[in-house]
TORKOL-4160 file (C-alpha; in steps of 0.2 Angstrom, whole numbers, padded with zeros to 4 digits, m for minus):
334
<pt num="1" X="0000" Y="0000" Z="0000"/>
<pt num="2" X="0007" Y="0017" Z="m0005"/>
<pt num="3" X="0009" Y="0031" Z="0008"/>
<pt num="4" X="m0004" Y="0041" Z="m0002"/>
<pt num="5" X="m0017" Y="0027" Z="0000"/>
<pt num="6" X="m0012" Y="0026" Z="0018"/>
<pt num="7" X="m0015" Y="0044" Z="0021"/>
<pt num="8" X="m0032" Y="0044" Z="0012"/>
<pt num="9" X="m0038" Y="0030" Z="0023"/>
<pt num="10" X="m0032" Y="0038" Z="0038"/>
<pt num="11" X="m0042" Y="0054" Z="0034"/>
<pt num="12" X="m0058" Y="0044" Z="0029"/>
<pt num="13" X="m0057" Y="0034" Z="0046"/>
<pt num="14" X="m0055" Y="0051" Z="0055"/>
<pt num="15" X="m0070" Y="0059" Z="0047"/>
<pt num="16" X="m0081" Y="0044" Z="0051"/>
<pt num="17" X="m0076" Y="0043" Z="0069"/>
<pt num="18" X="m0075" Y="0060" Z="0077"/>
<pt num="19" X="m0062" Y="0064" Z="0090"/>
<pt num="20" X="m0065" Y="0058" Z="0108"/>
<pt num="21" X="m0069" Y="0075" Z="0114"/>
<pt num="22" X="m0084" Y="0076" Z="0102"/>
<pt num="23" X="m0091" Y="0061" Z="0109"/>
<pt num="24" X="m0090" Y="0068" Z="0127"/>
<pt num="25" X="m0098" Y="0084" Z="0121"/>
<pt num="26" X="m0113" Y="0074" Z="0114"/>
<pt num="27" X="m0114" Y="0064" Z="0130"/>
<pt num="28" X="m0114" Y="0080" Z="0140"/>
<pt num="29" X="m0128" Y="0087" Z="0129"/>
<pt num="30" X="m0138" Y="0071" Z="0131"/>
<pt num="31" X="m0136" Y="0071" Z="0150"/>
<pt num="32" X="m0142" Y="0089" Z="0152"/>
<pt num="33" X="m0156" Y="0086" Z="0140"/>
<pt num="34" X="m0162" Y="0070" Z="0151"/>
<pt num="35" X="m0161" Y="0081" Z="0167"/>
<pt num="36" X="m0172" Y="0095" Z="0159"/>
<pt num="37" X="m0188" Y="0098" Z="0169"/>
<pt num="38" X="m0198" Y="0095" Z="0153"/>
<pt num="39" X="m0189" Y="0079" Z="0147"/>
<pt num="40" X="m0203" Y="0068" Z="0154"/>
<pt num="41" X="m0215" Y="0076" Z="0141"/>
<pt num="42" X="m0217" Y="0066" Z="0125"/>
<pt num="43" X="m0217" Y="0082" Z="0114"/>
<pt num="44" X="m0200" Y="0086" Z="0119"/>
<pt num="45" X="m0192" Y="0070" Z="0112"/>
<pt num="46" X="m0196" Y="0076" Z="0095"/>
<pt num="47" X="m0184" Y="0091" Z="0098"/>
<pt num="48" X="m0166" Y="0092" Z="0095"/>
<pt num="49" X="m0154" Y="0090" Z="0109"/>
<pt num="50" X="m0152" Y="0109" Z="0110"/>
<pt num="51" X="m0170" Y="0117" Z="0109"/>
<pt num="52" X="m0171" Y="0135" Z="0106"/>
<pt num="53" X="m0177" Y="0146" Z="0121"/>
<pt num="54" X="m0192" Y="0151" Z="0109"/>
<pt num="55" X="m0197" Y="0133" Z="0108"/>
<pt num="56" X="m0196" Y="0129" Z="0126"/>
<pt num="57" X="m0206" Y="0144" Z="0131"/>
<pt num="58" X="m0219" Y="0141" Z="0118"/>
<pt num="59" X="m0221" Y="0122" Z="0125"/>
<pt num="60" X="m0221" Y="0128" Z="0143"/>
<pt num="61" X="m0235" Y="0141" Z="0138"/>
<pt num="62" X="m0246" Y="0127" Z="0130"/>
<pt num="63" X="m0243" Y="0116" Z="0145"/>
<pt num="64" X="m0249" Y="0129" Z="0157"/>
<pt num="65" X="m0264" Y="0133" Z="0147"/>
<pt num="66" X="m0269" Y="0116" Z="0147"/>
<pt num="67" X="m0268" Y="0113" Z="0165"/>
<pt num="68" X="m0278" Y="0129" Z="0168"/>
<pt num="69" X="m0292" Y="0123" Z="0156"/>
<pt num="70" X="m0292" Y="0106" Z="0164"/>
<pt num="71" X="m0293" Y="0115" Z="0182"/>
<pt num="72" X="m0308" Y="0125" Z="0176"/>
<pt num="73" X="m0317" Y="0109" Z="0170"/>
<pt num="74" X="m0313" Y="0099" Z="0185"/>
<pt num="75" X="m0319" Y="0113" Z="0197"/>
<pt num="76" X="m0335" Y="0115" Z="0186"/>
<pt num="77" X="m0338" Y="0096" Z="0188"/>
<pt num="78" X="m0335" Y="0097" Z="0207"/>
<pt num="79" X="m0347" Y="0112" Z="0208"/>
<pt num="80" X="m0361" Y="0103" Z="0199"/>
<pt num="81" X="m0359" Y="0087" Z="0210"/>
<pt num="82" X="m0360" Y="0097" Z="0227"/>
<pt num="83" X="m0372" Y="0089" Z="0239"/>
<pt num="84" X="m0381" Y="0097" Z="0246"/>
<pt num="85" X="m0381" Y="0110" Z="0232"/>
<pt num="86" X="m0377" Y="0128" Z="0234"/>
<pt num="87" X="m0384" Y="0143" Z="0224"/>
<pt num="88" X="m0368" Y="0143" Z="0213"/>
<pt num="89" X="m0369" Y="0124" Z="0209"/>
<pt num="90" X="m0388" Y="0127" Z="0205"/>
<pt num="91" X="m0385" Y="0142" Z="0193"/>
<pt num="92" X="m0371" Y="0132" Z="0184"/>
<pt num="93" X="m0380" Y="0116" Z="0183"/>
<pt num="94" X="m0396" Y="0124" Z="0177"/>
<pt num="95" X="m0387" Y="0136" Z="0164"/>
<pt num="96" X="m0379" Y="0120" Z="0157"/>
<pt num="97" X="m0395" Y="0110" Z="0155"/>
<pt num="98" X="m0405" Y="0125" Z="0148"/>
<pt num="99" X="m0391" Y="0128" Z="0135"/>
<pt num="100" X="m0392" Y="0110" Z="0130"/>
<pt num="101" X="m0411" Y="0109" Z="0131"/>
<pt num="102" X="m0414" Y="0125" Z="0122"/>
<pt num="103" X="m0422" Y="0116" Z="0106"/>
<pt num="104" X="m0435" Y="0108" Z="0118"/>
<pt num="105" X="m0438" Y="0123" Z="0129"/>
<pt num="106" X="m0443" Y="0135" Z="0114"/>
<pt num="107" X="m0456" Y="0122" Z="0108"/>
<pt num="108" X="m0466" Y="0125" Z="0124"/>
<pt num="109" X="m0461" Y="0142" Z="0131"/>
<pt num="110" X="m0459" Y="0160" Z="0125"/>
<pt num="111" X="m0443" Y="0169" Z="0128"/>
<pt num="112" X="m0450" Y="0177" Z="0144"/>
<pt num="113" X="m0456" Y="0160" Z="0149"/>
<pt num="114" X="m0439" Y="0152" Z="0147"/>
<pt num="115" X="m0432" Y="0166" Z="0158"/>
<pt num="116" X="m0445" Y="0162" Z="0172"/>
<pt num="117" X="m0442" Y="0144" Z="0170"/>
<pt num="118" X="m0423" Y="0147" Z="0172"/>
<pt num="119" X="m0428" Y="0155" Z="0189"/>
<pt num="120" X="m0439" Y="0140" Z="0193"/>
<pt num="121" X="m0425" Y="0127" Z="0188"/>
<pt num="122" X="m0412" Y="0136" Z="0199"/>
<pt num="123" X="m0423" Y="0136" Z="0214"/>
<pt num="124" X="m0428" Y="0118" Z="0212"/>
<pt num="125" X="m0410" Y="0113" Z="0210"/>
<pt num="126" X="m0405" Y="0122" Z="0226"/>
<pt num="127" X="m0420" Y="0116" Z="0236"/>
<pt num="128" X="m0422" Y="0098" Z="0230"/>
<pt num="129" X="m0406" Y="0093" Z="0220"/>
<pt num="130" X="m0405" Y="0085" Z="0203"/>
<pt num="131" X="m0419" Y="0073" Z="0207"/>
<pt num="132" X="m0431" Y="0087" Z="0210"/>
<pt num="133" X="m0425" Y="0096" Z="0194"/>
<pt num="134" X="m0428" Y="0080" Z="0184"/>
<pt num="135" X="m0446" Y="0079" Z="0191"/>
<pt num="136" X="m0450" Y="0096" Z="0185"/>
<pt num="137" X="m0441" Y="0094" Z="0169"/>
<pt num="138" X="m0453" Y="0078" Z="0166"/>
<pt num="139" X="m0467" Y="0087" Z="0170"/>
<pt num="140" X="m0463" Y="0101" Z="0157"/>
<pt num="141" X="m0460" Y="0088" Z="0143"/>
<pt num="142" X="m0476" Y="0078" Z="0146"/>
<pt num="143" X="m0486" Y="0093" Z="0148"/>
<pt num="144" X="m0479" Y="0101" Z="0132"/>
<pt num="145" X="m0482" Y="0085" Z="0122"/>
<pt num="146" X="m0500" Y="0083" Z="0126"/>
<pt num="147" X="m0503" Y="0101" Z="0123"/>
<pt num="148" X="m0497" Y="0098" Z="0105"/>
<pt num="149" X="m0509" Y="0084" Z="0103"/>
<pt num="150" X="m0522" Y="0088" Z="0089"/>
<pt num="151" X="m0517" Y="0106" Z="0089"/>
<pt num="152" X="m0525" Y="0109" Z="0072"/>
<pt num="153" X="m0541" Y="0102" Z="0078"/>
<pt num="154" X="m0541" Y="0112" Z="0095"/>
<pt num="155" X="m0537" Y="0128" Z="0085"/>
<pt num="156" X="m0551" Y="0125" Z="0073"/>
<pt num="157" X="m0563" Y="0123" Z="0088"/>
<pt num="158" X="m0556" Y="0138" Z="0097"/>
<pt num="159" X="m0551" Y="0128" Z="0112"/>
<pt num="160" X="m0532" Y="0127" Z="0109"/>
<pt num="161" X="m0519" Y="0136" Z="0120"/>
<pt num="162" X="m0513" Y="0153" Z="0113"/>
<pt num="163" X="m0497" Y="0154" Z="0104"/>
<pt num="164" X="m0497" Y="0136" Z="0099"/>
<pt num="165" X="m0496" Y="0131" Z="0117"/>
<pt num="166" X="m0480" Y="0141" Z="0121"/>
<pt num="167" X="m0483" Y="0147" Z="0138"/>
<pt num="168" X="m0476" Y="0163" Z="0146"/>
<pt num="169" X="m0470" Y="0169" Z="0162"/>
<pt num="170" X="m0488" Y="0169" Z="0170"/>
<pt num="171" X="m0491" Y="0152" Z="0166"/>
<pt num="172" X="m0474" Y="0146" Z="0173"/>
<pt num="173" X="m0477" Y="0155" Z="0189"/>
<pt num="174" X="m0494" Y="0149" Z="0190"/>
<pt num="175" X="m0489" Y="0131" Z="0187"/>
<pt num="176" X="m0475" Y="0132" Z="0199"/>
<pt num="177" X="m0479" Y="0144" Z="0213"/>
<pt num="178" X="m0483" Y="0131" Z="0227"/>
<pt num="179" X="m0467" Y="0121" Z="0222"/>
<pt num="180" X="m0458" Y="0136" Z="0223"/>
<pt num="181" X="m0464" Y="0140" Z="0241"/>
<pt num="182" X="m0460" Y="0122" Z="0246"/>
<pt num="183" X="m0442" Y="0124" Z="0239"/>
<pt num="184" X="m0439" Y="0140" Z="0249"/>
<pt num="185" X="m0446" Y="0131" Z="0265"/>
<pt num="186" X="m0434" Y="0117" Z="0263"/>
<pt num="187" X="m0418" Y="0128" Z="0258"/>
<pt num="188" X="m0420" Y="0138" Z="0274"/>
<pt num="189" X="m0424" Y="0124" Z="0285"/>
<pt num="190" X="m0441" Y="0130" Z="0291"/>
<pt num="191" X="m0448" Y="0117" Z="0304"/>
<pt num="192" X="m0431" Y="0108" Z="0304"/>
<pt num="193" X="m0428" Y="0090" Z="0299"/>
<pt num="194" X="m0445" Y="0085" Z="0305"/>
<pt num="195" X="m0453" Y="0096" Z="0291"/>
<pt num="196" X="m0441" Y="0093" Z="0277"/>
<pt num="197" X="m0450" Y="0077" Z="0271"/>
<pt num="198" X="m0466" Y="0087" Z="0271"/>
<pt num="199" X="m0459" Y="0101" Z="0260"/>
<pt num="200" X="m0453" Y="0087" Z="0247"/>
<pt num="201" X="m0471" Y="0079" Z="0248"/>
<pt num="202" X="m0479" Y="0096" Z="0245"/>
<pt num="203" X="m0467" Y="0099" Z="0231"/>
<pt num="204" X="m0471" Y="0083" Z="0222"/>
<pt num="205" X="m0490" Y="0084" Z="0225"/>
<pt num="206" X="m0490" Y="0102" Z="0217"/>
<pt num="207" X="m0483" Y="0096" Z="0201"/>
<pt num="208" X="m0493" Y="0080" Z="0201"/>
<pt num="209" X="m0508" Y="0091" Z="0202"/>
<pt num="210" X="m0504" Y="0103" Z="0188"/>
<pt num="211" X="m0498" Y="0088" Z="0177"/>
<pt num="212" X="m0515" Y="0079" Z="0180"/>
<pt num="213" X="m0525" Y="0096" Z="0176"/>
<pt num="214" X="m0515" Y="0099" Z="0160"/>
<pt num="215" X="m0517" Y="0081" Z="0154"/>
<pt num="216" X="m0535" Y="0080" Z="0158"/>
<pt num="217" X="m0539" Y="0096" Z="0150"/>
<pt num="218" X="m0529" Y="0093" Z="0134"/>
<pt num="219" X="m0534" Y="0075" Z="0132"/>
<pt num="220" X="m0552" Y="0080" Z="0135"/>
<pt num="221" X="m0552" Y="0093" Z="0122"/>
<pt num="222" X="m0544" Y="0081" Z="0109"/>
<pt num="223" X="m0552" Y="0065" Z="0112"/>
<pt num="224" X="m0567" Y="0069" Z="0125"/>
<pt num="225" X="m0583" Y="0062" Z="0117"/>
<pt num="226" X="m0594" Y="0071" Z="0129"/>
<pt num="227" X="m0590" Y="0084" Z="0141"/>
<pt num="228" X="m0600" Y="0088" Z="0157"/>
<pt num="229" X="m0601" Y="0104" Z="0168"/>
<pt num="230" X="m0594" Y="0098" Z="0185"/>
<pt num="231" X="m0607" Y="0107" Z="0195"/>
<pt num="232" X="m0623" Y="0101" Z="0186"/>
<pt num="233" X="m0617" Y="0087" Z="0175"/>
<pt num="234" X="m0625" Y="0096" Z="0161"/>
<pt num="235" X="m0618" Y="0093" Z="0143"/>
<pt num="236" X="m0607" Y="0107" Z="0138"/>
<pt num="237" X="m0595" Y="0111" Z="0122"/>
<pt num="238" X="m0577" Y="0106" Z="0124"/>
<pt num="239" X="m0566" Y="0120" Z="0132"/>
<pt num="240" X="m0580" Y="0126" Z="0143"/>
<pt num="241" X="m0574" Y="0132" Z="0161"/>
<pt num="242" X="m0577" Y="0119" Z="0173"/>
<pt num="243" X="m0580" Y="0105" Z="0160"/>
<pt num="244" X="m0574" Y="0087" Z="0162"/>
<pt num="245" X="m0574" Y="0072" Z="0152"/>
<pt num="246" X="m0572" Y="0053" Z="0156"/>
<pt num="247" X="m0557" Y="0052" Z="0144"/>
<pt num="248" X="m0548" Y="0067" Z="0151"/>
<pt num="249" X="m0551" Y="0062" Z="0169"/>
<pt num="250" X="m0544" Y="0045" Z="0167"/>
<pt num="251" X="m0529" Y="0052" Z="0157"/>
<pt num="252" X="m0526" Y="0065" Z="0171"/>
<pt num="253" X="m0526" Y="0051" Z="0184"/>
<pt num="254" X="m0514" Y="0041" Z="0175"/>
<pt num="255" X="m0503" Y="0056" Z="0173"/>
<pt num="256" X="m0503" Y="0059" Z="0191"/>
<pt num="257" X="m0499" Y="0041" Z="0195"/>
<pt num="258" X="m0484" Y="0042" Z="0183"/>
<pt num="259" X="m0476" Y="0058" Z="0190"/>
<pt num="260" X="m0479" Y="0053" Z="0208"/>
<pt num="261" X="m0471" Y="0036" Z="0204"/>
<pt num="262" X="m0456" Y="0043" Z="0197"/>
<pt num="263" X="m0455" Y="0055" Z="0212"/>
<pt num="264" X="m0455" Y="0039" Z="0223"/>
<pt num="265" X="m0442" Y="0031" Z="0212"/>
<pt num="266" X="m0431" Y="0047" Z="0214"/>
<pt num="267" X="m0432" Y="0046" Z="0233"/>
<pt num="268" X="m0443" Y="0062" Z="0235"/>
<pt num="269" X="m0458" Y="0053" Z="0242"/>
<pt num="270" X="m0462" Y="0036" Z="0250"/>
<pt num="271" X="m0473" Y="0023" Z="0242"/>
<pt num="272" X="m0488" Y="0027" Z="0253"/>
<pt num="273" X="m0486" Y="0045" Z="0248"/>
<pt num="274" X="m0489" Y="0041" Z="0230"/>
<pt num="275" X="m0507" Y="0037" Z="0234"/>
<pt num="276" X="m0507" Y="0054" Z="0244"/>
<pt num="277" X="m0501" Y="0063" Z="0229"/>
<pt num="278" X="m0513" Y="0055" Z="0217"/>
<pt num="279" X="m0528" Y="0058" Z="0229"/>
<pt num="280" X="m0524" Y="0076" Z="0233"/>
<pt num="281" X="m0521" Y="0080" Z="0215"/>
<pt num="282" X="m0538" Y="0074" Z="0210"/>
<pt num="283" X="m0547" Y="0083" Z="0224"/>
<pt num="284" X="m0538" Y="0099" Z="0219"/>
<pt num="285" X="m0543" Y="0097" Z="0201"/>
<pt num="286" X="m0561" Y="0094" Z="0206"/>
<pt num="287" X="m0560" Y="0110" Z="0216"/>
<pt num="288" X="m0551" Y="0119" Z="0202"/>
<pt num="289" X="m0566" Y="0114" Z="0190"/>
<pt num="290" X="m0579" Y="0120" Z="0202"/>
<pt num="291" X="m0570" Y="0137" Z="0203"/>
<pt num="292" X="m0570" Y="0138" Z="0184"/>
<pt num="293" X="m0588" Y="0134" Z="0183"/>
<pt num="294" X="m0595" Y="0145" Z="0197"/>
<pt num="295" X="m0583" Y="0160" Z="0197"/>
<pt num="296" X="m0572" Y="0161" Z="0182"/>
<pt num="297" X="m0576" Y="0174" Z="0170"/>
<pt num="298" X="m0591" Y="0180" Z="0181"/>
<pt num="299" X="m0595" Y="0198" Z="0186"/>
<pt num="300" X="m0583" Y="0204" Z="0200"/>
<pt num="301" X="m0570" Y="0190" Z="0196"/>
<pt num="302" X="m0562" Y="0196" Z="0180"/>
<pt num="303" X="m0545" Y="0194" Z="0189"/>
<pt num="304" X="m0548" Y="0176" Z="0191"/>
<pt num="305" X="m0539" Y="0171" Z="0175"/>
<pt num="306" X="m0531" Y="0154" Z="0171"/>
<pt num="307" X="m0515" Y="0159" Z="0180"/>
<pt num="308" X="m0524" Y="0163" Z="0195"/>
<pt num="309" X="m0534" Y="0147" Z="0195"/>
<pt num="310" X="m0518" Y="0138" Z="0193"/>
<pt num="311" X="m0511" Y="0145" Z="0208"/>
<pt num="312" X="m0526" Y="0140" Z="0218"/>
<pt num="313" X="m0526" Y="0123" Z="0210"/>
<pt num="314" X="m0508" Y="0118" Z="0214"/>
<pt num="315" X="m0508" Y="0126" Z="0231"/>
<pt num="316" X="m0523" Y="0116" Z="0236"/>
<pt num="317" X="m0515" Y="0100" Z="0230"/>
<pt num="318" X="m0500" Y="0103" Z="0239"/>
<pt num="319" X="m0508" Y="0108" Z="0255"/>
<pt num="320" X="m0520" Y="0093" Z="0255"/>
<pt num="321" X="m0505" Y="0081" Z="0252"/>
<pt num="322" X="m0496" Y="0088" Z="0268"/>
<pt num="323" X="m0512" Y="0087" Z="0278"/>
<pt num="324" X="m0517" Y="0069" Z="0273"/>
<pt num="325" X="m0498" Y="0063" Z="0277"/>
<pt num="326" X="m0499" Y="0072" Z="0294"/>
<pt num="327" X="m0517" Y="0067" Z="0300"/>
<pt num="328" X="m0520" Y="0051" Z="0291"/>
<pt num="329" X="m0504" Y="0042" Z="0289"/>
<pt num="330" X="m0497" Y="0048" Z="0305"/>
<pt num="331" X="m0513" Y="0042" Z="0314"/>
<pt num="332" X="m0513" Y="0025" Z="0307"/>
<pt num="333" X="m0493" Y="0024" Z="0308"/>
<pt num="334" X="m0491" Y="0020" Z="0290"/>
């Protein structure tokens, strides 16, 4: 081998294998990188052994934002799950549900009605938690659904609810006044633990009463073959104040049984109290029909519109349920 060839091979070998000092430099950089505070993050492994200050700052910023966002979500979840609920958790939970359920809400409520329903939902969540809120939501869904049944026929006969059944704040308040009172009494612990179950019973009974009234009225208008005035049993046209039908009455009882049973499954009332809610609701609805037939639209009672009658109706159902529970069940030790 010539001297030139030997020199060429030596040069080539040297270029392929850098000096030992270069190996030490690379090992030092690798060790430094492995000890870097971000070295455990998978994203960093895609970078070179000498990341620029700009890259490091950007990654740190992204990481911090991710942690912040995650913390906000976790805090929101914990707030929603608070038991017993607070006003903050009630507002947040109600707001999320209303945002998701807005397509359903607009089918049964006006804009002002939705605002009133939001206040009702917040109060219900604060007073009786998610199960109480669910009960009211089911009342709204069922009540809205039956109102839409045979809407064209009802409109042609002049007995349909105004605005295609979309209810305003007056109707919302009129349908929930008694339940709201029970929620306030529960929130502020009126009567102590001994009365807390009574407020829940009154709450469930009020919505059983109103749902029964709504279903019996709407089914009676849609399918009632013969309607009778409750005070005289005289046959009258559909939609007459104080009129009842067999079809509507049966449907109303079933609706009350359904909602009371759901209230029992949700733990708001006991099994025996399901019967109480159904009984109280039917007595209250008969009373509401009597008021409609005797007083509504009569001289001196122009103020007694549907919303006012609704308040009387649900209040009567709620009060009756509480009285029956106290003076009947307690007496018989059921």
